[in-house]
C-alpha positions in Angstrom: 79.1 49.3 178.6 80.7 49.2 175.1 81.6 45.8 173.7 85.5 45.5 173.9 85.8 44.0 170.4 84.0 44.1 167.1 82.4 40.9 166.1 81.9 39.8 162.5 80.0 36.8 161.2 81.4 35.8 157.9 78.3 34.0 156.6 75.4 34.6 154.3 73.3 32.1 156.2 70.1 33.5 157.8 70.2 30.5 160.1 73.6 31.3 161.5 72.7 34.9 161.9 69.6 34.0 163.9 71.7 31.6 166.1 74.3 34.3 166.8 71.6 36.7 167.8 70.9 34.5 170.8 74.0 35.8 172.4 72.7 39.4 172.5 76.1 40.8 171.3 76.2 43.4 168.5 77.8 42.0 165.3 78.2 42.7 161.7 77.4 40.2 158.9 79.4 39.8 155.7 79.0 37.2 153.1 82.3 35.6 152.2 83.1 34.9 148.6 84.8 31.5 148.9 84.8 28.4 146.7 83.0 25.8 148.8 83.9 22.9 146.5 85.4 19.9 148.2 89.1 19.2 147.4 89.9 15.8 145.8 89.7 13.0 148.4 88.8 15.5 151.2 86.6 14.0 153.9 83.4 15.9 154.9 84.9 16.7 158.3 88.0 18.2 156.7 86.0 20.2 154.2 83.9 21.7 157.0 87.1 22.6 159.0 88.9 24.0 156.0 86.0 26.1 154.9 85.2 27.5 158.3 88.8 28.8 158.6 88.8 30.0 155.0 85.5 32.0 155.5 86.9 33.7 158.7 90.3 34.4 157.0 88.6 35.9 153.9 87.5 38.9 156.0 90.7 39.5 157.9 92.0 42.4 155.7 88.6 44.1 155.7 88.1 43.8 159.5 91.6 44.1 161.0 90.4 44.8 164.5 87.6 42.3 164.8 86.9 38.8 166.0 85.6 37.0 162.9 83.4 33.9 162.9 83.5 31.4 160.1 81.4 28.3 160.0 80.6 25.5 157.5 78.6 22.4 157.5 78.9 19.3 155.3 76.2 16.6 155.5 77.1 13.1 154.4 75.8 9.6 154.6 78.6 7.1 153.7 80.4 8.5 150.7 77.5 10.6 149.5 77.3 14.3 150.4 73.9 16.1 150.9 74.0 19.8 150.2 71.1 22.2 149.9 68.6 20.7 147.5 67.7 24.1 145.9 64.3 22.8 144.6 61.5 20.4 145.2 62.6 17.5 143.0 66.1 17.4 144.6 64.6 17.6 148.1 62.3 14.6 147.3 65.3 12.6 146.0 67.4 13.4 149.1 64.6 12.5 151.6 63.9 9.3 149.7 67.5 8.3 149.9 67.8 9.3 153.6 64.6 7.5 154.6 65.5 5.0 157.4 69.2 6.1 157.3 71.6 8.2 159.3 73.3 11.3 158.0 76.3 12.9 159.7 76.4 16.7 159.8 80.0 17.9 160.2 79.7 21.4 161.5 82.9 23.5 162.0 83.3 26.9 163.6 86.3 29.1 163.6 87.0 32.3 165.5 89.8 34.4 164.0 91.3 37.3 166.0 92.2 39.5 163.1 94.6 41.6 165.2 97.1 38.8 165.8 96.0 36.0 163.4 95.1 33.6 166.2 92.4 31.2 165.1 90.4 28.7 167.1 88.6 26.0 165.2 86.4 23.2 166.4 84.3 20.5 164.7 81.0 19.5 166.3 79.5 16.4 164.8 75.8 15.6 164.8 74.2 12.4 163.6 70.6 12.5 162.5 68.7 9.2 162.0 65.6 9.6 159.8 62.4 7.7 160.2 61.3 5.5 157.4 59.4 8.0 155.2 56.5 7.4 152.9 56.3 9.5 149.7 53.1 11.2 151.1 55.0 12.3 154.2 57.8 13.7 152.1 55.4 15.6 149.8 53.4 16.9 152.7 56.5 18.1 154.6 58.1 19.7 151.5 54.9 21.6 150.6 54.5 22.9 154.1 58.1 23.9 155.0 60.0 24.2 151.7 63.4 23.5 153.2 65.3 24.0 149.9 68.1 26.0 151.5 68.8 23.3 154.2 71.4 20.5 153.8 69.7 17.1 153.5 66.3 18.8 153.0 65.1 18.7 156.6 64.8 21.7 159.0 65.0 20.1 162.5 64.2 23.4 164.2 60.9 23.4 162.3 58.5 20.8 161.0 61.4 18.6 159.8 61.7 17.3 163.4 58.7 15.0 162.6 60.9 13.2 160.0 63.6 12.3 162.5 63.9 9.3 164.7 66.7 10.7 166.8 69.5 13.3 166.9 72.9 12.5 168.5 75.1 15.5 169.3 76.8 17.4 172.1 75.4 20.7 170.8 71.9 20.8 169.1 72.8 24.2 167.5 75.4 22.4 165.4 72.7 20.8 163.4 71.3 24.3 162.5 74.8 25.4 161.4 76.6 27.3 164.2 77.7 25.4 167.3 77.0 27.9 170.0 78.4 26.0 172.9 81.8 25.8 171.2 81.6 29.4 170.0 80.7 30.8 173.4 83.9 29.1 174.8 86.0 30.5 172.0 84.6 34.0 172.5 85.4 33.8 176.2 89.0 32.7 175.5 89.3 35.6 173.0 88.2 38.1 175.7 84.6 38.6 174.6 82.5 36.5 177.1 78.9 36.0 176.2 77.7 36.2 179.9 
């Protein structure tokens, strides 16, 4: 049976793409060109919510008949934000700073119905508490996994789980970058049930 609506993922993230594939629904992927800089005095949660909606809306004109998914994640510990490290030295610095600390991953997902402009948005928080890490552990981990495209330099769905003391969340996929529990509920409300 043909899928009743086109589904578009407005994200360049290979992790979000892999998560959405779990639903078994056909979808297209487009990489939104949006400025992801935080606004002055904007909280991490508000940044994630605003950017998830912005990413979905950025594709409305190009995909007028689709359901468009936008998602964003901002990791922060206190007032400090932890983005993708990009290279080894930044990853070492991030993991040293996060050793024995908690980091909050604010993950937002938006589902835009491009036909009528209705948008559903939800924030799914996740707190990760890191173990106390020795420099040798950090170096060994980074050499083996090279998580330079992951916020806070740890890939919990891989070897990075060994750096973590505990994870607190209502949806473990939020940590990877796309909260599937919330998204499945949104899709069902929009007339595209996953099951």
